[in-house]
Residue frames as a rotation matrix with the C-alpha (Angstrom) as fourth column:
MET 1
0.362 -0.069 0.930 35.97
-0.354 -0.933 0.069 -5.27
0.862 -0.354 -0.362 -18.11
ILE 2
0.905 -0.054 0.422 36.34
-0.401 0.222 0.889 -7.45
-0.141 -0.974 0.179 -14.90
ASN 3
0.648 -0.732 0.209 39.40
0.760 0.640 -0.116 -9.26
-0.048 0.234 0.971 -16.52
PHE 4
0.221 -0.603 0.766 40.93
0.316 -0.699 -0.641 -5.98
0.923 0.384 0.036 -17.40
PHE 5
0.576 -0.022 0.817 40.60
-0.680 -0.568 0.464 -4.73
0.454 -0.823 -0.342 -13.66
ARG 6
0.944 -0.232 0.235 42.14
0.025 0.760 0.649 -8.16
-0.329 -0.607 0.723 -12.44
LYS 7
0.445 -0.833 0.330 45.10
0.810 0.217 -0.545 -8.00
0.382 0.509 0.771 -14.80
THR 8
0.286 -0.359 0.888 45.73
-0.048 -0.931 -0.361 -4.41
0.957 0.061 -0.283 -13.72
ARG 9
0.725 -0.047 0.687 45.71
-0.681 -0.197 0.705 -5.09
0.103 -0.979 -0.175 -10.04
LYS 10
0.848 -0.486 0.211 47.93
0.414 0.856 0.309 -8.27
-0.331 -0.174 0.927 -10.52
GLN 11
0.453 -0.745 0.490 50.33
0.638 -0.113 -0.762 -6.32
0.623 0.658 0.423 -12.64
LEU 12
0.264 -0.262 0.928 50.71
-0.336 -0.927 -0.166 -3.48
0.904 -0.269 -0.332 -10.17
PHE 13
0.845 -0.064 0.531 50.98
-0.494 0.289 0.820 -5.75
-0.207 -0.955 0.212 -7.10
SER 14
0.751 -0.630 0.199 53.59
0.648 0.760 -0.042 -7.97
-0.125 0.161 0.979 -8.77
GLU 15
0.154 -0.793 0.589 55.70
0.553 -0.425 -0.717 -4.93
0.819 0.436 0.373 -9.56
ASN 16
-0.194 -0.235 -0.952 55.63
0.981 -0.043 -0.189 -3.93
0.004 -0.971 0.239 -5.99
ARG 17
-0.813 0.017 0.582 54.07
0.148 -0.961 0.235 -0.58
0.563 0.277 0.778 -6.92
PHE 18
-0.527 0.543 -0.654 51.99
0.849 0.364 -0.382 -0.41
0.031 -0.757 -0.653 -3.75
THR 19
-0.669 0.263 -0.695 51.13
0.093 -0.898 -0.430 3.28
-0.738 -0.352 0.576 -3.79
LYS 20
-0.763 0.334 -0.553 49.77
-0.645 -0.335 0.687 3.10
0.045 0.881 0.471 -7.25
TYR 21
-0.697 0.529 -0.483 48.05
0.355 0.841 0.409 -0.08
0.622 0.113 -0.774 -6.48
LEU 22
-0.556 0.531 -0.640 46.34
0.719 -0.078 -0.690 1.70
-0.416 -0.844 -0.338 -3.44
PHE 23
-0.634 0.313 -0.708 45.23
-0.480 -0.876 0.043 4.58
-0.606 0.367 0.705 -5.57
TYR 24
-0.741 0.345 -0.576 43.90
-0.464 0.357 0.811 2.17
0.485 0.868 -0.105 -8.12
ALA 25
-0.674 0.526 -0.519 42.06
0.684 0.710 -0.170 0.12
0.279 -0.469 -0.838 -5.47
ILE 26
-0.602 0.472 -0.644 40.45
0.368 -0.552 -0.748 3.27
-0.709 -0.687 0.159 -4.19
GLY 27
-0.614 0.351 -0.707 39.48
-0.722 -0.611 0.323 4.41
-0.319 0.709 0.629 -7.60
GLU 28
-0.794 0.346 -0.500 38.06
-0.018 0.808 0.589 0.93
0.608 0.477 -0.635 -8.31
ILE 29
-0.646 0.522 -0.558 36.00
0.745 0.270 -0.610 1.22
-0.167 -0.809 -0.563 -5.08
ILE 30
-0.559 0.391 -0.731 34.78
-0.225 -0.920 -0.320 4.65
-0.798 -0.014 0.603 -6.07
LEU 31
-0.768 0.269 -0.582 33.76
-0.603 0.004 0.798 3.34
0.217 0.963 0.160 -9.52
VAL 32
-0.750 0.504 -0.427 31.95
0.470 0.862 0.192 0.45
0.465 -0.056 -0.883 -7.86
VAL 33
-0.620 0.475 -0.624 30.19
0.519 -0.348 -0.781 2.97
-0.588 -0.808 -0.031 -5.51
ILE 34
-0.624 0.294 -0.724 29.19
-0.514 -0.852 0.096 5.12
-0.589 0.433 0.683 -8.29
GLY 35
-0.819 0.243 -0.519 27.82
-0.315 0.564 0.763 2.24
0.479 0.789 -0.386 -10.17
ILE 36
-0.637 0.575 -0.513 25.72
0.769 0.516 -0.378 1.19
0.048 -0.635 -0.771 -7.24
LEU 37
-0.564 0.365 -0.740 24.49
0.129 -0.847 -0.516 4.74
-0.815 -0.387 0.431 -6.76
ILE 38
-0.711 0.231 -0.664 23.56
-0.694 -0.376 0.613 4.94
-0.109 0.897 0.428 -10.47
ALA 39
-0.814 0.353 -0.461 21.77
0.158 0.899 0.408 1.60
0.559 0.259 -0.788 -10.25
LEU 40
-0.588 0.551 -0.592 19.87
0.723 0.030 -0.690 2.76
-0.362 -0.834 -0.416 -7.23
GLN 41
-0.644 0.266 -0.717 19.04
-0.288 -0.953 -0.094 6.04
-0.709 0.146 0.690 -8.87
ILE 42
-0.806 0.225 -0.548 17.75
-0.499 0.240 0.833 4.14
0.318 0.944 -0.081 -11.89
ASN 43
-0.706 0.476 -0.524 15.65
0.601 0.795 -0.088 1.81
0.374 -0.377 -0.847 -9.69
ASN 44
-0.551 0.394 -0.736 14.29
0.508 -0.541 -0.670 4.77
-0.662 -0.743 0.098 -7.73
TRP 45
-0.703 0.302 -0.644 13.35
-0.613 -0.716 0.333 6.68
-0.361 0.629 0.689 -10.89
ASN 46
-0.743 0.461 -0.485 11.53
-0.071 0.667 0.742 3.41
0.666 0.586 -0.462 -12.22
ASN 47
-0.605 0.583 -0.543 9.71
0.796 0.429 -0.426 3.02
-0.015 -0.690 -0.724 -9.07
ARG 48
-0.615 0.309 -0.726 8.60
0.079 -0.892 -0.446 6.69
-0.785 -0.331 0.524 -9.09
ARG 49
-0.834 0.210 -0.510 7.54
-0.547 -0.197 0.814 6.21
0.070 0.958 0.279 -12.73
VAL 50
-0.689 0.525 -0.499 5.51
0.358 0.846 0.395 3.17
0.630 0.094 -0.771 -11.87
GLU 51
-0.512 0.508 -0.693 3.94
0.739 -0.151 -0.657 4.83
-0.438 -0.848 -0.298 -8.79
LYS 52
-0.788 0.146 -0.598 3.12
-0.340 -0.913 0.224 7.92
-0.513 0.380 0.769 -11.09
GLU 53
-0.750 0.447 -0.487 1.27
-0.400 0.280 0.873 5.72
0.527 0.849 -0.031 -13.45
GLU 54
-0.621 0.554 -0.555 -0.55
0.671 0.741 -0.011 4.03
0.405 -0.380 -0.832 -10.81
GLU 55
-0.619 0.295 -0.728 -1.58
0.385 -0.694 -0.608 7.44
-0.685 -0.657 0.316 -9.35
LYS 56
-0.758 0.362 -0.542 -2.77
-0.645 -0.540 0.541 8.65
-0.097 0.760 0.643 -12.73
LYS 57
-0.699 0.524 -0.487 -4.70
0.125 0.760 0.638 5.29
0.704 0.385 -0.597 -13.07
SER 58
-0.552 0.490 -0.675 -6.38
0.818 0.164 -0.551 6.00
-0.159 -0.856 -0.491 -9.68
TYR 59
-0.680 0.248 -0.690 -7.20
-0.192 -0.968 -0.159 9.61
-0.707 0.024 0.707 -10.69
ARG 60
-0.789 0.369 -0.491 -8.83
-0.530 -0.007 0.848 8.34
0.309 0.929 0.201 -13.94
ASN 61
-0.610 0.592 -0.526 -10.89
0.578 0.787 0.215 5.77
0.541 -0.173 -0.823 -12.13
ILE 62
-0.507 0.429 -0.748 -12.02
0.633 -0.404 -0.661 8.36
-0.586 -0.808 -0.067 -9.58
LYS 63
-0.756 0.270 -0.596 -12.95
-0.479 -0.849 0.223 10.84
-0.446 0.455 0.771 -12.34
ARG 64
-0.749 0.546 -0.375 -14.97
-0.062 0.506 0.860 8.11
0.660 0.667 -0.345 -14.23
GLN 65
-0.513 0.579 -0.634 -16.86
0.820 0.550 -0.161 7.28
0.256 -0.602 -0.757 -11.06
ILE 66
-0.382 0.423 -0.822 -17.74
0.451 -0.691 -0.565 10.85
-0.807 -0.586 0.073 -9.89
GLU 67
-0.840 0.239 -0.487 -18.67
-0.507 -0.665 0.549 11.82
-0.193 0.708 0.679 -13.42
ASP 68
-0.585 0.715 -0.382 -21.19
0.305 0.631 0.714 8.93
0.751 0.301 -0.587 -13.53
ASP 69
-0.423 0.433 -0.796 -22.35
0.876 -0.028 -0.481 10.22
-0.231 -0.901 -0.368 -10.17
ARG 70
-0.810 0.025 -0.585 -22.77
-0.084 -0.994 0.074 13.73
-0.580 0.110 0.807 -11.64
LYS 71
-0.816 0.485 -0.316 -25.00
-0.292 0.127 0.948 12.31
0.500 0.865 0.038 -14.32
GLU 72
-0.411 0.616 -0.672 -27.03
0.788 0.610 0.078 10.42
0.458 -0.498 -0.737 -11.76
LEU 73
-0.475 0.263 -0.840 -27.30
0.634 -0.559 -0.534 13.53
-0.610 -0.786 0.099 -9.50
THR 74
-0.917 0.179 -0.357 -28.41
-0.343 -0.810 0.476 15.76
-0.204 0.559 0.804 -12.51
ASP 75
-0.568 0.741 -0.358 -31.15
-0.048 0.405 0.913 13.41
0.822 0.536 -0.194 -13.37
VAL 76
-0.306 0.413 -0.858 -32.25
0.923 0.348 -0.162 12.92
0.232 -0.842 -0.488 -9.68
LYS 77
-0.798 -0.047 -0.601 -32.14
0.304 -0.892 -0.334 16.69
-0.521 -0.449 0.726 -9.19
ALA 78
-0.831 0.510 -0.221 -34.43
-0.490 -0.484 0.725 17.29
0.263 0.711 0.652 -12.11
PHE 79
-0.336 0.690 -0.641 -36.77
0.401 0.720 0.566 14.57
0.852 -0.067 -0.519 -10.88
ASN 80
-0.402 0.137 -0.905 -36.77
0.912 -0.022 -0.409 15.96
-0.075 -0.990 -0.116 -7.45
ASN 81
-0.886 0.116 -0.450 -37.45
-0.101 -0.993 -0.056 19.58
-0.453 -0.004 0.891 -8.69
TYR 82
-0.694 0.695 -0.189 -40.31
-0.136 0.132 0.982 18.30
0.707 0.707 0.003 -10.82
PHE 83
-0.022 0.701 -0.712 -42.09
0.741 0.490 0.459 16.97
0.671 -0.518 -0.531 -7.80
SER 84
-0.636 -0.217 -0.740 -41.18
0.667 -0.638 -0.386 20.06
-0.388 -0.739 0.550 -5.69
ASP 85
-0.955 0.283 -0.089 -43.03
-0.285 -0.790 0.543 22.15
0.084 0.544 0.835 -8.29
THR 86
-0.377 0.837 -0.396 -45.93
0.066 0.451 0.890 19.82
0.924 0.309 -0.226 -8.14
TYR 87
-0.194 0.198 -0.961 -46.19
0.968 0.198 -0.154 19.93
0.160 -0.960 -0.230 -4.33
LYS 88
-0.911 -0.138 -0.388 -46.16
0.215 -0.963 -0.163 23.77
-0.351 -0.232 0.907 -4.56
HIS 89
-0.740 0.663 -0.117 -49.04
-0.349 -0.229 0.909 23.60
0.576 0.713 0.400 -7.03
ALA 90
-0.203 0.666 -0.718 -50.88
0.592 0.667 0.452 21.21
0.780 -0.333 -0.530 -4.81
ASN 91
-0.487 0.010 -0.873 -50.49
0.844 -0.253 -0.473 23.56
-0.226 -0.967 0.115 -1.83
GLU 92
-0.968 0.168 -0.184 -51.77
-0.211 -0.947 0.243 26.57
-0.133 0.274 0.952 -3.78
ILE 93
-0.470 0.839 -0.273 -54.93
-0.031 0.293 0.956 24.51
0.882 0.458 -0.111 -4.57
ILE 94
-0.142 0.321 -0.936 -55.40
0.895 0.446 0.017 23.72
0.423 -0.835 -0.351 -0.91
ARG 95
-0.788 -0.273 -0.552 -54.71
0.517 -0.780 -0.353 27.28
-0.334 -0.564 0.756 0.22
ALA 96
-0.904 0.408 -0.130 -57.31
-0.401 -0.701 0.590 28.52
0.150 0.585 0.797 -2.34
LYS 97
-0.505 0.677 0.535 -59.85
-0.060 0.591 -0.804 25.88
-0.861 -0.438 -0.258 -1.27
ASP 98
-0.231 0.246 -0.941 -60.51
-0.954 -0.248 0.169 25.39
-0.192 0.937 0.292 -4.95
TYR 99
-0.211 0.345 0.915 -62.71
-0.344 0.850 -0.400 22.38
-0.915 -0.399 -0.061 -4.79
THR 100
0.804 0.429 -0.413 -63.19
-0.481 0.060 -0.875 22.39
-0.351 0.901 0.254 -8.66
LYS 101
0.153 -0.830 -0.537 -59.59
-0.797 0.217 -0.563 21.07
0.584 0.515 -0.628 -8.84
SER 102
0.415 0.049 0.908 -60.12
-0.797 0.502 0.337 18.08
-0.439 -0.864 0.247 -6.58
ASP 103
0.963 -0.038 0.267 -59.41
0.165 0.868 -0.468 15.62
-0.214 0.495 0.842 -9.23
SER 104
0.541 -0.832 0.121 -56.16
-0.122 -0.220 -0.968 17.37
0.832 0.509 -0.220 -10.12
LEU 105
0.058 -0.475 0.878 -55.26
-0.979 -0.199 -0.043 17.41
0.195 -0.857 -0.476 -6.37
ALA 106
0.704 0.184 0.686 -56.09
-0.402 0.899 0.172 13.64
-0.585 -0.397 0.707 -6.17
LEU 107
0.906 -0.422 -0.015 -53.80
0.230 0.524 -0.820 12.88
0.354 0.740 0.572 -9.12
ILE 108
0.174 -0.876 0.450 -50.99
-0.482 -0.474 -0.737 14.88
0.859 -0.089 -0.505 -7.45
ALA 109
0.301 -0.037 0.953 -51.62
-0.923 0.239 0.301 13.15
-0.239 -0.970 0.038 -4.20
MET 110
0.966 0.127 0.225 -51.31
-0.099 0.986 -0.132 9.77
-0.239 0.105 0.965 -5.90
GLY 111
0.585 -0.799 0.138 -47.82
0.272 0.033 -0.962 10.83
0.764 0.601 0.237 -7.08
LEU 112
0.573 -0.318 0.755 -46.69
-0.749 -0.576 0.327 11.88
0.331 -0.753 -0.568 -3.59
SER 113
0.910 -0.162 0.381 -45.37
-0.051 0.870 0.491 8.36
-0.410 -0.467 0.783 -3.12
GLN 114
0.669 -0.645 0.369 -42.66
0.672 0.313 -0.671 9.11
0.317 0.697 0.643 -5.63
TYR 115
0.909 -0.347 -0.230 -39.45
-0.132 -0.763 0.633 10.69
-0.395 -0.545 -0.740 -4.54
SER 116
0.565 -0.765 -0.309 -35.89
-0.610 -0.135 -0.781 11.31
0.556 0.629 -0.543 -5.66
ASP 117
0.890 -0.281 0.359 -33.38
-0.057 0.713 0.699 8.59
-0.452 -0.642 0.619 -4.63
PHE 118
0.541 -0.752 -0.376 -29.66
-0.810 -0.348 -0.472 9.11
0.224 0.560 -0.798 -5.38
ASN 119
0.898 -0.333 0.287 -27.36
0.192 0.884 0.425 6.01
-0.395 -0.327 0.858 -5.73
SER 120
0.424 -0.804 -0.416 -23.70
-0.818 -0.538 0.205 6.72
-0.389 0.253 -0.886 -5.95
SER 121
0.557 -0.197 -0.807 -21.39
-0.569 0.618 -0.543 4.52
0.605 0.762 0.232 -8.00
GLY 122
0.405 -0.344 -0.847 -19.53
0.625 0.781 -0.018 3.45
0.667 -0.522 0.532 -4.68
ASN 123
0.970 -0.171 -0.175 -17.69
0.056 -0.540 0.840 4.50
-0.238 -0.824 -0.514 -1.61
ILE 124
0.674 -0.726 0.136 -14.65
0.054 -0.136 -0.989 5.91
0.736 0.675 -0.053 -3.42
TYR 125
0.160 -0.709 0.687 -12.72
-0.873 -0.427 -0.237 7.07
0.461 -0.562 -0.687 -0.35
GLU 126
0.485 0.072 0.872 -13.35
-0.717 0.603 0.349 3.98
-0.500 -0.794 0.344 1.61
THR 127
0.966 -0.187 0.178 -12.34
0.257 0.757 -0.601 1.82
-0.023 0.626 0.779 -1.35
LEU 128
0.555 -0.784 0.278 -9.11
-0.320 -0.510 -0.799 3.88
0.768 0.355 -0.534 -1.63
VAL 129
0.075 -0.439 0.895 -8.24
-0.995 -0.094 0.037 3.26
0.067 -0.893 -0.444 2.00
ASN 130
0.660 0.256 0.706 -9.06
-0.432 0.899 0.078 -0.37
-0.614 -0.356 0.704 1.98
SER 131
0.966 -0.195 0.169 -7.13
0.246 0.504 -0.828 -1.05
0.076 0.841 0.535 -1.24
GLY 132
0.212 -0.908 -0.360 -3.97
0.660 -0.139 0.738 0.99
-0.721 -0.395 0.570 -0.02
ASN 133
-0.028 -0.275 0.961 -4.30
0.965 -0.260 -0.046 3.24
0.262 0.926 0.272 -3.08
LEU 134
0.916 0.398 -0.048 -4.79
0.388 -0.853 0.348 6.33
0.098 -0.338 -0.936 -0.97
GLU 135
0.386 -0.834 -0.395 -1.10
0.194 -0.346 0.918 6.59
-0.902 -0.431 0.029 -0.40
LEU 136
-0.273 -0.505 0.819 -0.58
0.923 0.104 0.371 6.83
-0.272 0.857 0.437 -4.16
LEU 137
0.574 0.493 0.654 -2.60
0.634 -0.773 0.026 10.10
0.518 0.400 -0.756 -4.44
LYS 138
-0.447 -0.822 -0.351 -0.08
0.889 -0.365 -0.278 12.79
0.101 -0.436 0.894 -3.63
ASN 139
-0.636 0.316 0.704 -2.59
-0.148 -0.945 0.290 15.74
0.757 0.080 0.648 -3.93
ASP 140
-0.916 0.241 -0.320 -4.08
0.384 0.302 -0.873 16.05
-0.114 -0.922 -0.369 -0.38
GLU 141
-0.668 0.689 -0.281 -6.71
-0.633 -0.724 -0.274 18.54
-0.393 -0.005 0.920 -1.54
ILE 142
-0.344 0.565 -0.749 -8.26
-0.685 0.394 0.612 15.84
0.642 0.725 0.252 -3.86
THR 143
-0.628 0.165 -0.760 -8.35
0.461 0.866 -0.194 13.18
0.626 -0.472 -0.620 -1.17
SER 144
-0.883 0.300 -0.361 -10.02
0.208 -0.441 -0.873 15.71
-0.421 -0.846 0.327 1.27
LEU 145
-0.516 0.730 -0.448 -12.53
-0.845 -0.521 0.122 16.78
-0.144 0.442 0.885 -1.26
ILE 146
-0.448 0.419 -0.790 -13.35
-0.312 0.755 0.577 13.19
0.838 0.505 -0.208 -2.12
GLN 147
-0.780 0.157 -0.605 -14.05
0.591 0.503 -0.631 12.51
0.205 -0.850 -0.486 1.67
GLN 148
-0.770 0.543 -0.336 -16.01
-0.202 -0.706 -0.678 15.53
-0.606 -0.454 0.654 1.93
LEU 149
-0.553 0.553 -0.624 -18.04
-0.745 0.007 0.667 14.47
0.372 0.833 0.408 -1.20
GLU 150
-0.569 0.285 -0.771 -18.91
0.254 0.953 0.164 11.16
0.782 -0.102 -0.615 0.29
THR 151
-0.807 0.295 -0.512 -20.12
0.437 -0.284 -0.853 13.15
-0.397 -0.912 0.100 3.47
THR 152
-0.682 0.547 -0.486 -22.27
-0.674 -0.728 0.127 15.07
-0.284 0.414 0.865 1.12
TYR 153
-0.521 0.436 -0.734 -23.73
-0.429 0.609 0.667 11.92
0.738 0.663 -0.130 -0.39
ILE 154
-0.737 0.235 -0.634 -24.46
0.604 0.651 -0.460 10.45
0.305 -0.722 -0.621 3.12
PHE 155
-0.754 0.497 -0.430 -26.54
-0.072 -0.712 -0.698 13.68
-0.653 -0.495 0.573 3.93
ALA 156
-0.504 0.648 -0.571 -28.51
-0.844 -0.226 0.487 13.38
0.187 0.727 0.660 0.72
ASN 157
-0.522 0.340 -0.782 -29.29
0.014 0.921 0.390 9.77
0.853 0.193 -0.486 1.40
LYS 158
-0.840 0.236 -0.488 -30.40
0.527 0.141 -0.838 10.60
-0.129 -0.961 -0.243 4.93
LEU 159
-0.645 0.643 -0.412 -32.81
-0.520 -0.765 -0.380 13.16
-0.560 -0.031 0.828 3.63
GLU 160
-0.508 0.448 -0.736 -34.14
-0.658 0.349 0.667 10.67
0.556 0.823 0.117 1.15
THR 161
-0.693 0.171 -0.701 -34.72
0.480 0.835 -0.270 8.19
0.539 -0.523 -0.660 4.03
VAL 162
-0.842 0.435 -0.319 -36.58
0.103 -0.451 -0.887 10.84
-0.530 -0.780 0.334 5.90
HIS 163
-0.537 0.603 -0.590 -38.71
-0.839 -0.453 0.301 11.51
-0.086 0.657 0.749 2.86
TRP 164
-0.432 0.374 -0.821 -39.60
-0.236 0.831 0.503 7.84
0.871 0.411 -0.271 2.41
GLU 165
-0.848 0.164 -0.505 -40.36
0.523 0.418 -0.743 7.54
0.089 -0.893 -0.441 6.19
ILE 166
-0.677 0.649 -0.347 -42.93
-0.322 -0.685 -0.654 10.43
-0.662 -0.331 0.673 6.04
ILE 167
-0.472 0.508 -0.720 -44.43
-0.801 0.094 0.592 8.91
0.369 0.856 0.363 2.99
ILE 168
-0.575 0.176 -0.799 -44.97
0.231 0.972 0.047 5.54
0.785 -0.158 -0.600 4.84
ASN 169
-0.737 0.114 -0.667 -45.86
0.676 0.127 -0.726 6.99
0.002 -0.985 -0.171 8.17
GLU 170
-0.617 0.400 -0.677 -47.88
-0.004 -0.862 -0.506 10.03
-0.787 -0.310 0.534 7.04
LEU 171
-0.636 0.333 -0.696 -49.10
-0.766 -0.381 0.518 9.90
-0.092 0.863 0.498 3.47
SER 172
-0.781 0.303 -0.546 -50.40
-0.034 0.852 0.522 6.37
0.623 0.426 -0.656 3.40
PRO 173
-0.680 0.558 -0.476 -52.67
0.702 0.306 -0.644 6.75
-0.214 -0.771 -0.600 6.49
THR 174
-0.582 0.307 -0.753 -53.83
-0.122 -0.949 -0.292 10.15
-0.804 -0.078 0.590 5.17
LEU 175
-0.584 0.320 -0.745 -54.90
-0.811 -0.189 0.554 8.90
0.037 0.928 0.370 1.76
LYS 176
-0.980 0.198 0.031 -56.53
0.195 0.977 -0.086 5.71
-0.048 -0.078 -0.996 2.97
GLY 177
-0.337 0.941 0.014 -59.99
0.867 0.316 -0.385 5.55
-0.367 -0.118 -0.923 1.83
VAL 178
0.018 0.308 -0.951 -59.78
0.015 -0.951 -0.308 9.04
-1.000 -0.008 -0.022 0.30
ILE 179
-0.119 -0.162 -0.980 -58.77
-0.926 -0.339 0.169 8.23
-0.359 0.927 -0.109 -3.30
ASN 180
0.724 0.293 0.624 -60.01
0.002 0.904 -0.427 5.46
-0.689 0.311 0.654 -5.66
PHE 181
-0.133 -0.961 -0.241 -56.74
-0.393 -0.172 0.903 4.55
-0.910 0.215 -0.355 -7.32
ASP 182
-0.399 0.168 0.901 -58.46
0.654 0.742 0.151 2.54
-0.643 0.650 -0.406 -9.90
ALA 183
0.488 0.729 0.479 -60.64
0.871 -0.372 -0.321 5.32
-0.056 0.574 -0.817 -11.13
PHE 184
-0.609 -0.754 0.248 -58.01
0.731 -0.654 -0.194 8.15
0.308 0.063 0.949 -10.42
LYS 185
0.006 0.641 0.767 -60.69
0.052 -0.767 0.640 10.07
0.999 0.036 -0.038 -8.47
ALA 186
-0.943 -0.173 0.285 -61.18
-0.245 -0.218 -0.945 11.38
0.226 -0.961 0.163 -4.95
VAL 187
-0.248 0.892 -0.377 -64.05
0.516 0.451 0.728 9.65
0.820 -0.014 -0.573 -3.20
LYS 188
0.530 0.272 -0.803 -63.52
0.823 -0.390 0.412 12.04
-0.201 -0.880 -0.431 -0.16
PRO 189
0.175 -0.538 0.825 -62.30
0.664 -0.554 -0.502 15.13
0.727 0.636 0.260 -1.89
GLU 190
0.799 0.182 0.574 -62.84
-0.228 -0.790 0.569 17.25
0.557 -0.585 -0.590 1.36
LYS 191
0.853 -0.506 -0.129 -60.12
0.361 0.393 0.846 15.17
-0.377 -0.768 0.518 3.02
LEU 192
0.157 -0.833 0.530 -57.54
0.959 0.000 -0.285 16.30
0.237 0.553 0.799 0.48
PHE 193
0.040 -0.134 0.990 -58.02
0.121 -0.983 -0.138 19.96
0.992 0.125 -0.024 1.75
GLU 194
0.957 0.253 -0.142 -57.67
0.151 -0.014 0.988 19.15
0.248 -0.967 -0.052 5.37
VAL 195
0.664 -0.709 0.237 -54.60
-0.747 -0.623 0.231 20.18
-0.016 -0.331 -0.944 7.49
GLU 196
0.441 -0.522 0.730 -53.15
-0.068 0.791 0.608 16.72
-0.895 -0.318 0.313 7.60
MET 197
0.569 -0.189 0.800 -52.80
0.798 0.364 -0.481 16.56
-0.200 0.912 0.358 3.84
GLN 198
0.873 -0.288 0.394 -51.55
-0.116 -0.906 -0.406 20.20
0.474 0.309 -0.825 3.60
ASN 199
0.597 -0.703 0.387 -48.84
-0.592 -0.059 0.804 19.45
-0.542 -0.709 -0.451 6.47
PHE 200
0.384 -0.496 0.779 -47.53
0.388 0.852 0.351 16.57
-0.838 0.167 0.520 4.49
ILE 201
0.679 -0.079 0.730 -47.36
0.714 -0.159 -0.681 18.52
0.170 0.984 -0.052 1.30
VAL 202
0.880 -0.376 0.289 -45.63
-0.415 -0.906 0.087 21.40
0.229 -0.197 -0.953 3.10
GLU 203
0.493 -0.677 0.546 -43.09
-0.259 0.485 0.835 18.93
-0.830 -0.554 0.064 4.70
SER 204
0.446 -0.255 0.858 -42.46
0.770 0.597 -0.223 17.54
-0.455 0.760 0.463 1.06
ILE 205
0.831 -0.171 0.530 -41.76
0.232 -0.759 -0.609 21.02
0.506 0.629 -0.590 -0.24
TYR 206
0.714 -0.621 0.324 -39.16
-0.678 -0.499 0.539 21.65
-0.174 -0.605 -0.777 2.55
LEU 207
0.425 -0.519 0.742 -37.63
-0.004 0.818 0.575 18.25
-0.905 -0.247 0.346 2.02
THR 208
0.564 -0.137 0.814 -37.30
0.815 0.253 -0.522 18.61
-0.135 0.958 0.254 -1.69
SER 209
0.896 -0.294 0.333 -35.87
-0.186 -0.929 -0.321 22.06
0.403 0.226 -0.887 -1.33
ALA 210
0.531 -0.708 0.465 -33.26
-0.638 0.027 0.770 20.72
-0.558 -0.705 -0.437 1.16
LYS 211
0.369 -0.398 0.840 -32.46
0.506 0.844 0.177 17.76
-0.780 0.359 0.513 -1.19
ASP 212
0.842 -0.089 0.532 -32.03
0.478 -0.336 -0.812 20.10
0.251 0.938 -0.240 -4.15
SER 213
0.785 -0.585 0.206 -29.44
-0.616 -0.774 0.149 22.14
0.073 -0.244 -0.967 -2.20
VAL 214
0.305 -0.653 0.693 -27.49
-0.303 0.623 0.721 18.93
-0.903 -0.430 -0.008 -1.33
TYR 215
0.630 0.098 0.771 -27.70
0.610 0.553 -0.568 17.72
-0.482 0.827 0.289 -4.71
SER 216
0.925 -0.178 0.336 -26.39
0.125 -0.693 -0.710 20.97
0.359 0.699 -0.619 -6.04
ARG 217
0.522 -0.784 0.336 -23.56
-0.778 -0.275 0.565 21.11
-0.351 -0.556 -0.754 -3.48
ALA 218
0.305 -0.483 0.821 -22.45
0.133 0.875 0.466 17.53
-0.943 -0.033 0.331 -4.52
ILE 219
0.781 -0.013 0.625 -22.37
0.624 0.055 -0.779 18.57
-0.025 0.998 0.051 -8.29
ARG 220
0.822 -0.502 0.268 -20.23
-0.430 -0.857 -0.284 21.59
0.372 0.118 -0.920 -7.40
GLU 221
0.381 -0.709 0.594 -17.80
-0.557 0.336 0.759 19.32
-0.738 -0.620 -0.267 -5.22
ILE 222
0.462 -0.256 0.849 -17.56
0.571 0.818 -0.065 16.90
-0.678 0.515 0.524 -8.16
ASP 223
0.907 -0.026 0.421 -16.77
0.361 -0.469 -0.806 19.68
0.218 0.883 -0.416 -10.55
THR 224
0.647 -0.710 0.279 -14.05
-0.756 -0.549 0.357 20.96
-0.100 -0.442 -0.891 -8.26
ILE 225
0.275 -0.592 0.757 -12.48
-0.234 0.723 0.650 17.48
-0.933 -0.356 0.061 -7.95
VAL 226
0.656 0.037 0.753 -12.57
0.655 0.467 -0.594 16.86
-0.373 0.884 0.282 -11.70
SER 227
0.908 -0.344 0.239 -10.86
-0.134 -0.780 -0.611 20.06
0.397 0.523 -0.754 -12.40
LEU 228
0.419 -0.770 0.481 -8.00
-0.836 -0.119 0.536 19.16
-0.356 -0.627 -0.693 -9.91
ILE 229
0.328 -0.304 0.895 -7.69
0.177 0.950 0.258 15.68
-0.928 0.073 0.365 -11.38
ASP 230
0.897 -0.026 0.441 -7.49
0.430 -0.182 -0.884 17.15
0.103 0.983 -0.152 -14.94
THR 231
0.713 -0.665 0.222 -4.68
-0.674 -0.737 -0.042 19.33
0.192 -0.120 -0.974 -13.65
GLU 232
0.250 -0.581 0.774 -2.97
-0.555 0.569 0.607 16.22
-0.793 -0.581 -0.180 -12.19
LEU 233
0.351 -0.009 0.936 -3.35
0.499 0.848 -0.179 14.29
-0.792 0.530 0.302 -15.47
GLY 234
-0.712 -0.587 -0.386 -2.31
0.082 -0.615 0.784 17.26
-0.698 0.526 0.486 -17.63
THR 235
-0.645 0.460 0.610 -5.59
0.756 0.268 0.597 17.42
0.110 0.847 -0.521 -19.32
ALA 236
-0.032 0.553 -0.832 -6.87
0.564 -0.677 -0.472 20.64
-0.825 -0.485 -0.291 -17.87
ASN 237
0.469 0.245 0.848 -8.17
0.848 -0.392 -0.356 23.16
0.245 0.887 -0.392 -20.55
C-alpha cells in the first residue's frame, strides 16, 4: 500500500500534473488523519473497556465485603437482642423484689460481661481512596453510601466501646464479693437488688437498644448499596 502511494505520487509529479498531485496529496493527508483518528478511537474504546472491567471488579469486591459484613451484623444483632431481653428480664425481677429468683438474677449478672462486638471486613472507602480505585467508580451514589456506611460502622463501634467501659467501670465493682462464680450462686443476694445493680442493667438496656438501631441501619444501607451495585453489574432482578 505504501509503495502504491509512492508510485502514484512519483507518476503525477513526473508528468507535471501539479493540480492533480496537490489534490492527491491532500487526499492522502486526509486518509492519514482518518487513520490516526480511527486508531485513537479504537485505543479510547479499549481503554474504556478496560476501565469498565476494573470498575466492575471493584464493585464485585465491594459487594463481597459488605455481604460478609451483613452476615456478621445479622449474627451480632441477634446476639445483642438476646442479651437485651435478658437485661429486661433481670430488671423485672429487681422491680418486683422477687428474692426467690436471686439465683436466676445471679446467673444473669454473671452474663452481663458479655456484649455484642461488630468487626467489619475492612475500611472499604479508605481502601478505595488509598488504592486510587475510587476514581474508577462512576456511580457517585454508591461511593457516597459506602462512606456513609463506614460512618455507621464507626458509630456502632463507639457504642460497643461505651458498653465495654461500663462493664469494666461499673459492673465489676458492683459484683465484687456478691456472686460466687464457682458455685454460680449469690453470696450477697440483697446486693443484686440494690440501685447500683439496677442502674447498670437499665444502662445496658438503653445501650443494647441503641446498638440494635445502628445495626439495623447498617444492614439497610448495605441492602441499598448491593441493589445499586447489582444494577451496575447488570445482575439486578
